[in-house]
N, C-alpha and C positions, 0 to 999 in steps of 0.2 A: 392747314396743317390734317396729316388722313382723320379720319374719323377714330382708329385706332394703331398705333404706329406699332412697325412690321414687329420689331422687335418684341413688346408687349405683348401683343394678338397672340404670337409665336409662342411665346414664353409662358404665358397661361397657357391656350389652347393645351401645351403639351404635357403641361402639369395637373391640368384638369383630367384630360384624358387617361392620360397614366392611372389617376389617385381611383379615376369609377371604374378604371380595368382594374384593378386590383380589389377593390371592394366587391368587384362583380367576380373577379376568382380568388377573394381568401378562403372560401371552406375547400377548396380543391386542392390551395397551397398546403391548408390544414392538415386536408387527409391524405395529401402526397409524403409528410411529413409524419403522419403519423398519429395526429392529435386528434381524428375523429376519424365516425365510419365512413357516412356521406354526409352529407351538408343539402341545405335545403334546395341552391341553387342548382346542385349536383340531379336531386331527384326531379329538378322543375323541366331539366337537359333529358332526361330518362323519359319523363313524361313524354316530353316533346319528339321524342326519336322514337318512341314505343307508336303514338299518333302516325307519326309519319310512313313507317312501316303499316301499321294498318289501314293506312289512305290506299294503298296498292294489294288488290288480293293478288294473292299470291297461287302458283300451280301448284294442283298437286304432283308429289314427286311421282315415277312409273316403279322405282323401285319398292315400293308399301303396297301391302297387297292383304286384304281382312280376310280373315274365318272366323265366322260364326256358328257359335252353337245357338241355334232358336228353338222352339217350340217344339218343332215337330222333330228338330232330330234323333232323339231316340228312335221315336219311331220309325222313321228312315231310317237309322243302323240296325233295323232290327232286334231290336232288344228286348229279352222277355219282358222285363220292367222297364217301357216306354217312361222312365219320368227323369227330371233331372234332380242334382248335378251325375255328367256323363261318367263311367267308373273310370275309373284313372288308370287302367290299363290300355286306355283305349288312346289317349292323350302319348303315352309311350310309344303307342302306336305310329301317330302322327308326327311322332320328334324323326321316329326313323324312315318313315315315308318320306318327309320334307330333306333329313340329309341325303337319302338316296334320289332325290328327284333334283338336285341341283339349290335349292334353298341356299341362298347365304347366310340369314338368321332369321330367333322366332324370340317374340316376344309373349307370354304365357300372362294375359292380362286376367289372370283365376288367383285365389288364391287358396294355397297346398299349408296352412299355419296348424289348418288341425286334422291331426291324422285319423287314416282311414283306413278300410281292410288290409289290416296286413300285406297280403298279397299281391294288393293293389298300388300300395306305395312301395313296396319292392319292386315290381311291374315299372314302373316311372321312372325310379331311384337306377335302373339300370336301366334306362332308355339313354337316361342324362347323361349318366357315365359315359356312353359309348355314341356319344349325341357329335362330336368333333367329326370333320369339319366344319360344322353348322355350331353356330353361336345362340346359345338360350339364356333368357335374362326370364326371369320369375320376379313378381309381386311379392311383396311382405308387407305384413299389416302392423298396424300401430295401433294402443290406448290410447286414447284421446282422454278419457278418465284420471289417469296415472301420468299424466306431462306433468315433470319438472319446471315449474319457472325457473328462466333465466335470459334477462335484458342481455346477455350479449350472443344466444344463440338466432337463428333465423327465427321470424316469426316470435320472440320472446319468451317462446318455451323448449326443451328437449322431452323426446320422447326416445320409447323406448321400442324398437320394432321385431317382431320377430318374422324369423328368416323359417322358409318351407321345411317342410318340416322330410322333404323327397330329396334335399340335396344332397347327393353320393359322398360319403366322406370317405379317403378324403377328395375335394370339391374340384374337379379339373377347372382349368383356366377359360373354357371354352363355355362354362356355368356362373352366370351370374343374377344376384340377387338385387332388386332395387324397388324404390319407395313409389306411389303413384299417386302421390298427394296434387290437390288441385287449388290452383288461385282462383278462390272466389265470393272479390269483397261483393257485399249487398246482397250475396245469394245468385249473382251471377257468371257463371265460369268464366273468367278472363285468361285463363293462362295455369301455367304447373309452378311447383318450387322443386324448382331443379336440386337443389343441394337443402339435404336435409340433418340434422347430425341427431348421430343415433346412440344413445345415454348405455343399450347393451353392448358397443364394441367402442363407447367411449369415442367417435370417429364420423366424416359424412358419410353419409349412405344417398346416392346419387339416383333422380326420378329412372324408373325403369325405360323408360326411350331414350333416354342418357346414357345411362348404362350400356345398351345395345349397343349404342353408335362407339362408346368407348370399348368394347368390346370389337368391336369391328376395325379398330385402328391400332387396336394391343395396348390400350392404355390403362397406366396399374393406377385402382378411384386412390387409394392411401397415399402413393409417394406423389402422383401430378398434381390431383384436383387441387386449384386453387380458388377461392374469389375475393375480391378485392377492387375498389375502386368502381363499382358497379360495373365489373366485369366480371363473368366463369371461364373460365382459363381451363381447359382438359389439355395436353398438349399442345400440337398445332390447333386447335380448334380454340375457339372464345365466340361469347354471344352476349349481349346485353342483358342484366339483370337487375331488378331492384333490389332495395338493401338488404332483404328477407329470401333472395334467390329468388325473386318471382321472374321468370319468362312471360312477356307478355306474347300470346298467338297469333301468330298472322293467318288471320285465318284464308282460306279457301273463296273462290266470288260466291258459294254456296255448299250449303250441308251433302253429304252423303255423296261424295265425287269419288271416294276410291273404290276401285273394287273390291267388289267381294264378290266371298264362294261361301256356300252355308257348308258345315262338317260335314254330313255323312256325302256332300257332292264331291268336296275335297278331296277324300281318304280313299273317293272310286277313281278320281282325278291322279292322283297319284300315282296308282297303280297300275294304272294305264299309260304311265310315264309323258305324263300334259308337263309339258314346256312352260306353262302360264308360270311356274312357280321359280323357275330357275332363273337368281341371282336376285331375288325376291328377300325383303325383308317382310316375314310374314306377320302379323299380331294375332292374336288366338283370341277371344271373349266371348263370354257369354252376353246374349241382347236380347234375349225373352224377354225381359221390360222392367228386371229392380237395378237396374242402372244406369239413369238416363241425367242429363244434367243441362240446366238452364240455360242456354248464350246469345249471346246478342243475335245471331242469325237462326234461336231458335232450339229447341231442345234436341241431343244428339247422345248416342249410349255411351260406354264408359270404351268400348273398344274403338271407336270413331276419334275421338280425345285423344287417345295414344296414338292416333294415327295422326291429327293435326300437331302435336307436342313433335311427333318426328318427323314431321313436315316439314315447321320452321327452324329447327336444327337442322335438318337437310338442306334449306334454303342457300344460295350462295353467300359466303361471309362476307362479313362491312369492317375495311378497314377506318377506325381513329385516328385524326389531329391530335400529338400530344397534345399536352398544357402547353405549352409554349407556341406552338403552331397558334392554339388557339385564340390563346393570349394575345400575341403578333395581330392578329384578324381584328379582334374584339379592339385593340389601342385604335388600328388605324382606321374602324370607325366613327370610334369616338372621338377620334381627331380632328375628321372632318365633319364630328357635328359641332364637336368644339368651337371653332373655326370658321364654321356657318355664321354660331349666334354670337362670332366675335364680332363679325360685319356688321351685327346692326342692322339689316336689313328684310324686312320680312319674305322678300321672294328667296332670298340667300336664306336665312332661317330654315324655311319650309320644303327648299328645296334639299338641303341637305340635310334631315333630319329623316323626311321623304324617303333620300338616295339611299341612306343609311339603313335605313328598315327594310326597303325592299332588297338590299341586298344580303341582309345579314337572315334574314327566310329565304329569297330565292338562292342562292349558292347553295347551302345545303341541300336543297331540296333539289337543284340540277344534280348535284354530285352525286346523292345518295343513290339515285333515279339514275344516271347516266355509270357512274360506275364504282357503287359499293362503299362510297367513302361517306363517314358519318363527319361531319362536319359542326360543331357544338354552333344551337339555337339562342339557345337562354339566357349563354354568357354572353354574347353579342349584346342584344338587344339588351343587358341588362346595362352594359355599360355602355350602351348608346343611352338610356334612359338616365343615368348617374350623371353621363356628361353634358347632357340636356339639362339638369337639375343643376348641376354644380355651375355648370356655365349662365344658365338665367339667374341666378341666384349673384354670383359675380359681376356682370353685367350690367342687370339692374343697378345694382349697387353701387357701380361707378359711375354711369349711367346719372344715378339720381344724386351724388355725391358731388359729384365735377362735371355735367355735360348737360343741354338741354336738348331739348325732347329728338333726341337724332334718330329715333323710330318713326319719324313723320320727316315726310319734303320740307316739309318746311315747319318751322316753328314761329307760335306767335310771341308779339315783342312783350318782351320782357326787361323790367331796369334790370344793368349789371355796369360792372367795372371794366374799365379797358385800360389795358398796357402794356405799350409799346416800347420796347430797351431796341440799343444797337447800339453793337463794338466799335468805340472809333479805333483808326488808323491799320485798319482793314488793310486799304490799299498795299500802303507800305510793307505791312505783314506778304502778303504774295510776294510783293516784289523781293524782298530780298530773304524769303527763305521757299519759293518757288511754291507753285498751286499746290501740290498733294500735300507739304509741309504744311503750309497755312491752313489746308482744310481739316487737317486733319486739328492743329490746335484749335480753329472754332467748333469743333463739332464737340469736343471736349469744355470749353468754354459754353458753348449750349445745353450738353446734359446735363454742367452742373447747376448752373439759371435756370434749367427746368425740373429738378429737382425741385429748386427751392420753393418755385410757384407753384408745385403741385404740393409742398409741405401742407404753404396755406390756400389748398383750395381754389387753387386758380390753372385753366385748364391754357396749353400751348397750343393756340389753333392753328397755326402759320408759323413756320421758318423762311427768313430771306434771307438766306448765306448768310451777316455778321449777326443778325437781329432775328428778333420773335414777337410776333402779337402774341397775346395773353388777356384772356376773360375769365371775371372772377365772376359766376351766377347766384343767385339769393339760394345757395344749400347750406343747411346745416344752422346752426343760433347766430353767427359771426353778421353781421351785416358784411356784404361781401364789398362794400367801400373799406372797410376797418378792414378786410384781409389781403382786399390791394395794396393798398398804404405800407401797412406794417410788412409784407413783404419787398418795400424798395429796399431799408435800410439791411437786410440781410444782401440783397442783390448787389447792392453797392461795396459792400465788406468782403462779397467772394468777388466782384471788379479788383476793387486796392490790391488784395491778395493775387490777383492772379498778374494785376500789370505787374506788379513790385517782383514776379516769380519771370516774369515776361521779359523784363527789362534785363536782369540779373543772368538770364541763358543767353538773348536774340538781340540784345539792346533796344527792346523796343521800349517805346511808350504808349502807353494805350490809356483807354478809358473807356465807361458805359456811361451811358445817358437814358433816364427814363422820364416817359408822359403819361401820364395817370390820367383818365376822366370817368366819370359818373356819366348816364342817360337811359334810353330807353332805346335798344337792340334788337334785332328782328333778325333771324339767322334764316338759312337757306342749305339745302344740298347742292352741291355742286358738282357735275357728273361731266369732267374735262379729261378724260382719258384715267383717271381713278376718282374715288369719291370724295369729295373736300367738306366741311361744316367750313361756310363761313357766317363771318356776323358782318351788319351793316348798321348805320344808322348816327347819326352826331355826332358821340363819343365817339366813336371807333375814329372821325375823322379831325375830333381836337385833340386826342391823345397822341394821335400820328404828331399832327404841327407841335405838341407841346416836346415831344422828345426831341423835335427837330427846334426849339426853341432855346433849349438847354445851354446853347455854344453864345446865343445873345446875352441872356445876362449870367454865364458865367457858374454855371450849377451843374449839377450831375443828377438834377432829378426835379420836374415841376407836376403841380396838383393843381386839378380844374378846379373850377367854381363849388361844382354839382358835388362834386369828390370830398373836398374839404366838407362842403357842410354837412356829408352824411357821415365824415369818421372824425371829427372832429372833437369829438367827447371821446375819444379810447386815444388817438392819435397828434401830437404838438406838431402843429406847424407853423411857419411866420409866413407873412404878405410881401409878396415883390410887387405888387404894383399893377400898371394893367397893363398888355401887349396887343401891339395887332396880331393877328394871327391869319395867315393864307386862306383865304376860303369863307370866312366870319367877318360879318359888317363891319359885328360890333367890336371896341374893344375887349377883350377878357382880360379878367383879376384875374391872375396865377399866383402858387403859395409853394414854397418847399419847404423840406425837413427842418426842423429844430434843433437837427443832428445827421449832420453829415461825417464819414469816416473823410480824415485827408485827403486831397483832391492829386492826382499828377498830372499836370496839363500835359499831355501829349506834344512831344515836340513840333518847330514850325514843319510843315512840308509835310507831316506825316498824316494831319487831316486830308481826309476823304474829300 
């Protein structure tokens, strides 16, 4: 018989793979049903995805241009008081110059949350009101000290943001404000918080880079911006984010890659109708030394940090496989592992696990780099691990409970009990019913008797058309001979029941005969087109001869002397004398069951 029957192997493998996949995606299913926010597997998947994105350097977007305020900027501008901060009316003039120079958008990474000189504030406010078609985004500030704890809010707190005091009233659609909150676990800047809850407006406030992008696409922040399932969506745009809306930055190969122009130089160039600003997203900020961040690549100033956030947002979009697609992919990998383990052969097991892991890691990387498609990695790997664990536990139990040491090509000799069973009158059955109908009846018969043998801890090693050979190994507390002999009576009862059923239905008189003997048995794995475990030894030969000798003594079951000696304390037998068995030099003491069901002798001529 095959190491694992095809039906058992496939059913168990499919069940194990489905269970492992369900466990791997249980959190995502619960999240999709609204039962939780973001499960641990999704957090792991997001981390893997972000690490994949970070593995490949991102090119700087040519739309981004930095305008920097430096320590020498007041002097280069010819101000009477060459100190920072610059007068706000200068920023108003910069807005007009950028509008006339064809710039697409402006991000003012400067804080205007405190009032300045009234005439300066009014000059900047007027310029903002006349900025269209230039899209302008200003930074809003927030008070960390007065943050309100809220487990449901991003980061666990709700902040009250202070809007710039220079916003015109009413504020045109071309002017917006946003947060500038960084994501810096452990003191190292890793990304930006794209979405924060603003207690002042009781709603979300986007990051200034995201706000500028939304302004460019005319997306309403209050109506369209949503976050859920590890994604932040704004109209047609979407980005993978963490539970608290954190976006991991995709860094460029080195820092300071974005073109930058000093503030005074930029104003002079714009007055000269310089085309460098046409169609650009300009980020204006102070780099005089007070706003610097530590990143994995070194220290950068705030204006360049905003540029990296915007550059990450402008990168080509990534499409993610749906939950069903990822689950089916994971199920296929888990099923391959489960089937490989069910073969109980080390090379196949190792090949299936290694192949599944390579596929689970390699395919997502290939699709992400080649087609910008995000396929789960953590989910399939968890499914593979769960399938390997569950399959290993099941087949280890199955092997230990019922099988010899299949994981080796050859097993050492061990004491076991062998049972041969044969269905009588099978030739007459085929002649009367036809080959197909006889095959179906014999298959049903073998299925029933195999179930009885399995229930008594025996293993059907091979079937032989109308009969089978089973081995009872030393497993568990009940001796193998006791289990084998005890299985004979229910086997005979099943044979009697089937005989009555078939005689009534088909006019066939059948019966079964059984031979049982114990002794040393050695097994080996045969490779003859398929893997088959075969047991050898004198006990195998004698059990076969005893089964054939049942007709000579007119009984349905014969038990050999060794099996009887091992089982006599638990099963009653009757001596039937000595008989000569083919292939054995000495006559053999044989025994029968003390109880046998009423025999139905096959009709003359029906014997095989």
